matplotlib code that plots the C-alpha trace (Angstrom):
import matplotlib.pyplot as plt

x = [-13.3, -14.5, -16.7, -19.4, -19.4, -23.1, -23.8, -27.5, -27.0, -24.4, -26.6, -29.5, -27.4, -26.1, -29.5, -30.8, -28.1, -28.6, -32.4, -31.6, -29.3, -31.9, -34.6, -32.4, -31.6, -35.3, -36.2, -33.5, -33.9, -37.6, -37.1, -36.2, -32.9, -33.6, -32.2, -33.0, -32.9, -32.9, -33.6, -33.6, -34.9, -36.5, -33.5, -35.1, -32.1, -31.9, -35.6, -35.1, -32.1, -34.1, -37.0, -34.7, -33.0, -36.4, -37.4, -34.2, -34.9, -38.4, -36.8, -34.4, -36.6, -34.9, -37.3, -36.8, -37.5, -37.7, -37.5, -38.3, -37.2, -38.3, -35.6, -35.6, -34.8, -32.2, -28.9, -30.2, -33.3, -31.3, -28.8, -31.6, -33.1, -29.7, -29.1, -32.5, -31.8, -28.3, -29.9, -32.7, -32.0, -34.3, -32.2, -29.0, -27.9, -28.3, -28.0, -28.1, -28.8, -26.2, -25.9, -27.7, -29.2, -26.3, -27.1, -26.6, -23.2, -23.0, -19.7, -21.0, -24.2, -22.4, -20.2, -23.3, -23.8, -22.1, -19.4, -21.3, -24.4, -22.4, -23.6, -22.3, -18.8, -18.2, -17.1, -13.6, -13.3, -14.3, -12.3, -9.2, -9.6, -9.8, -6.6, -4.9, -6.2, -8.4, -11.9, -14.4, -17.6, -16.5, -18.2, -20.9, -19.8, -16.1, -16.9, -19.4, -16.6, -14.4, -17.1, -17.5, -13.8, -13.9, -16.9, -14.9, -11.8, -9.9, -6.4, -5.6, -2.4, 0.6, -1.5, -1.4, -4.7, -5.7, -8.6, -9.9, -11.5, -10.6, -14.0, -14.4, -17.3, -15.7, -12.2, -10.3, -11.8, -11.6, -7.9, -7.4, -9.3, -7.2, -4.0, -5.1, -5.5, -1.9, -2.4, -0.1, -2.5, -2.4, -5.2, -5.9, -8.0, -8.6, -5.0, -3.3, -0.8, -0.6, -3.9, -4.0, -0.5, -1.4, -4.5, -2.6, -0.3, -3.3, -4.3, -7.5, -9.2, -11.9, -13.7, -15.5, -15.5, -19.1, -18.2, -20.1, -18.0, -14.7, -12.6, -12.1, -10.5, -7.2, -6.8, -7.1, -4.6, -5.4, -6.8, -7.5, -10.3, -12.5, -15.0, -17.4, -18.8, -20.3, -23.9, -24.6, -26.8, -25.3, -26.2, -29.4, -30.4, -29.6, -28.1, -24.4, -21.2, -17.8, -16.6, -17.3, -18.6, -19.0, -15.4, -13.7, -15.3, -13.3, -10.0, -11.1, -10.9, -13.7, -16.0, -19.0, -22.1, -24.2, -26.9, -26.7, -23.1, -21.9, -25.3, -27.2, -24.2, -24.1, -27.6, -26.9, -23.7, -25.8, -28.0, -24.8, -23.3, -26.4, -26.4, -22.7, -23.0, -25.6, -23.5, -20.3, -22.1, -23.4, -20.1]
y = [-28.0, -24.4, -23.1, -20.5, -17.5, -17.2, -13.5, -14.0, -16.4, -14.2, -11.1, -12.9, -13.9, -10.3, -8.8, -11.0, -9.7, -6.1, -6.5, -7.5, -4.5, -2.2, -3.6, -3.2, 0.4, 1.2, -0.2, 1.6, 4.9, 5.1, 5.9, 4.1, 4.6, 6.7, 6.6, 9.2, 8.2, 10.9, 10.0, 12.7, 11.9, 8.8, 6.5, 3.0, 1.2, 3.8, 3.4, -0.3, 0.2, 2.7, 0.3, -2.5, -0.2, 0.8, -2.8, -3.7, -0.9, -2.4, -5.8, -4.8, -2.2, 1.0, 3.9, 5.0, 8.6, 8.6, 11.8, 11.6, 14.7, 15.6, 15.2, 19.0, 19.7, 22.5, 22.3, 24.8, 22.7, 19.6, 21.3, 22.8, 19.4, 17.9, 20.8, 20.0, 16.3, 17.0, 18.9, 16.5, 14.6, 11.7, 11.0, 9.0, 8.4, 10.2, 8.5, 10.3, 7.7, 8.0, 8.9, 12.2, 13.9, 15.4, 19.0, 18.4, 18.5, 15.3, 16.2, 19.5, 17.9, 15.0, 17.5, 18.7, 15.3, 15.3, 12.7, 10.9, 10.6, 9.5, 5.9, 5.4, 6.2, 8.5, 11.7, 13.0, 12.6, 8.9, 8.2, 9.9, 7.9, 4.6, 5.5, 6.2, 2.9, 4.8, 3.9, 5.1, 4.3, 2.3, 2.2, -0.5, -2.7, -3.1, -3.6, -6.3, -8.0, -8.0, -9.6, -12.3, -13.1, -13.2, -15.5, -18.1, -17.7, -16.6, -15.5, -12.1, -11.3, -11.4, -12.4, -10.7, -9.0, -7.4, -4.9, -4.4, -0.9, 2.3, 4.0, 6.0, 3.9, 0.4, 0.1, 2.6, 1.8, -1.9, -1.5, 0.3, -2.3, -5.1, -3.1, -2.5, -6.3, -6.7, -7.8, -6.7, -4.8, -3.8, -1.6, -2.2, 0.0, 0.9, 2.2, -0.8, -2.6, -6.4, -6.7, -10.5, -10.9, -8.8, -11.0, -14.2, -13.2, -12.6, -14.8, -12.6, -10.8, -8.3, -7.4, -4.0, -2.5, -2.9, -5.0, -8.3, -11.5, -9.4, -11.7, -15.0, -18.3, -17.5, -14.5, -16.5, -18.7, -22.1, -21.7, -18.0, -16.3, -14.4, -11.7, -10.4, -6.9, -6.4, -6.2, -6.4, -7.9, -10.4, -10.7, -12.6, -10.0, -12.3, -10.8, -11.4, -10.1, -8.9, -12.5, -15.3, -17.5, -20.7, -20.8, -19.2, -21.3, -24.4, -22.6, -21.0, -22.0, -19.5, -17.4, -15.2, -15.6, -12.9, -12.6, -13.7, -12.7, -9.2, -7.5, -8.6, -7.7, -4.1, -3.2, -5.2, -3.2, 0.0, -1.2, -2.1, 1.3, 3.1, 1.2, 1.8, 5.5, 5.7, 3.6, 5.7, 9.1, 8.1, 7.0]
z = [10.7, 11.0, 13.8, 13.3, 15.8, 16.4, 17.0, 17.3, 20.2, 22.0, 21.5, 23.2, 26.2, 26.5, 26.2, 29.0, 31.3, 30.2, 30.9, 34.5, 35.0, 33.5, 35.8, 38.8, 37.9, 37.3, 40.7, 42.6, 40.8, 40.1, 36.4, 33.2, 31.4, 28.3, 24.8, 22.2, 18.5, 15.9, 12.3, 9.5, 6.1, 4.6, 3.9, 3.9, 5.5, 8.2, 9.0, 9.4, 11.7, 13.9, 14.2, 15.3, 17.9, 19.3, 19.4, 21.3, 23.8, 24.5, 24.9, 27.6, 29.3, 28.1, 27.3, 23.7, 22.5, 18.7, 16.7, 13.0, 11.1, 7.6, 4.9, 4.5, 8.1, 8.5, 10.3, 12.9, 13.6, 14.0, 16.3, 18.4, 19.0, 20.0, 22.4, 24.0, 24.3, 25.7, 28.6, 29.3, 32.5, 31.4, 28.4, 29.1, 25.5, 22.2, 18.8, 15.5, 12.7, 10.0, 7.2, 7.4, 4.3, 2.3, 3.1, 6.8, 8.5, 10.6, 12.3, 13.5, 14.8, 16.6, 18.4, 20.3, 21.9, 25.4, 25.7, 28.5, 26.2, 23.1, 23.1, 19.5, 20.7, 17.7, 19.6, 19.4, 23.2, 23.2, 20.1, 21.7, 24.9, 22.9, 21.1, 24.5, 25.9, 28.5, 29.7, 27.1, 25.2, 22.2, 18.8, 18.8, 15.9, 16.7, 20.4, 19.4, 17.4, 20.4, 22.5, 19.9, 19.9, 23.7, 23.7, 21.8, 23.9, 20.7, 21.8, 20.3, 22.1, 19.7, 16.7, 13.3, 12.6, 9.3, 9.3, 5.7, 5.8, 7.5, 8.3, 11.5, 12.4, 12.1, 10.7, 12.8, 16.2, 15.3, 14.7, 18.0, 20.0, 18.5, 19.1, 22.8, 23.0, 22.0, 18.4, 15.7, 13.4, 9.8, 8.3, 4.6, 2.3, -1.3, -1.8, -0.2, -2.4, -2.3, -0.3, -0.9, 0.6, 3.7, 4.3, 3.8, 6.7, 9.1, 12.0, 12.3, 9.4, 10.0, 6.7, 6.8, 3.3, 1.9, -1.1, -1.6, -1.3, -1.7, 0.6, -1.2, -0.2, -1.9, 0.5, 3.7, 5.3, 6.9, 10.4, 10.3, 12.2, 9.8, 11.0, 8.4, 9.2, 5.7, 4.8, 1.1, -1.6, -4.0, -7.7, -6.8, -4.3, -1.4, 1.8, 2.1, 3.7, 2.5, 2.7, 0.2, 3.0, 1.2, -0.1, 2.8, 5.6, 4.7, 5.5, 8.8, 12.4, 13.1, 10.9, 11.3, 9.0, 7.3, 8.5, 12.1, 12.9, 13.7, 12.9, 16.0, 18.2, 16.9, 18.3, 21.5, 22.1, 21.7, 24.7, 26.5, 25.9, 27.0, 30.3, 30.7, 30.2, 33.0, 35.4, 34.8, 35.1, 38.5, 40.0]

ax = plt.figure().add_subplot(projection="3d")
ax.plot(x, y, z, "-o")
ax.set_aspect("equal")
plt.show()
């Protein structure tokens, strides 16, 4: 019988703890922890994500600074804002909502964010530290997945893990986190041959490719742990993940639902990272 890993429930517990830490910091330091969120353009999905992040800040007591830039904003204007935020002592974390409009260079913009304020964990410095197994700020979604696995006492050490997807935001850092936890890790992608066979060998599957119901029951071995990072719409317009939940669940030991799985943990880990960046900078 499969068990559902409830990301919504875990996120609520973590946010309660984060709120206590934030309140303690505010009381001891006489100021709120600050998070700047920069949104360029009018991407509807990005607007929803930003609203949810600001709402989460309010919930835990972090002061949010929202910057909404016109879709025609220039690279120079964006970089000028980021330089200003980087120097602002009241701002402890900076987040640039991706994707940026196509005419903007996201890599160049993200390089301006100081490592200690990189609460998304996307900087080359933080990514490099993760690869070396050093203390770092880790990308929110993969870090949230690790917290979910830990919450269920799922043993990772020595297990075979397959990460389907190789993005810089999820796939690659996810693979490094699992590797650092002593799993044997395979990263699969669009050029992978025998993807089904690779998945069938996995004790843990993390699906992060953005294709609705791509992982089906015939790709999953009995008793596997299946983590669904995807957020898609099916043929009926209903929200669904990269995993065909209804067919796959009967073969799993654990599985995450969509919605209510990894999604709530991503924003919670942003709050976690923002607090962590403050604590580490003041050591």
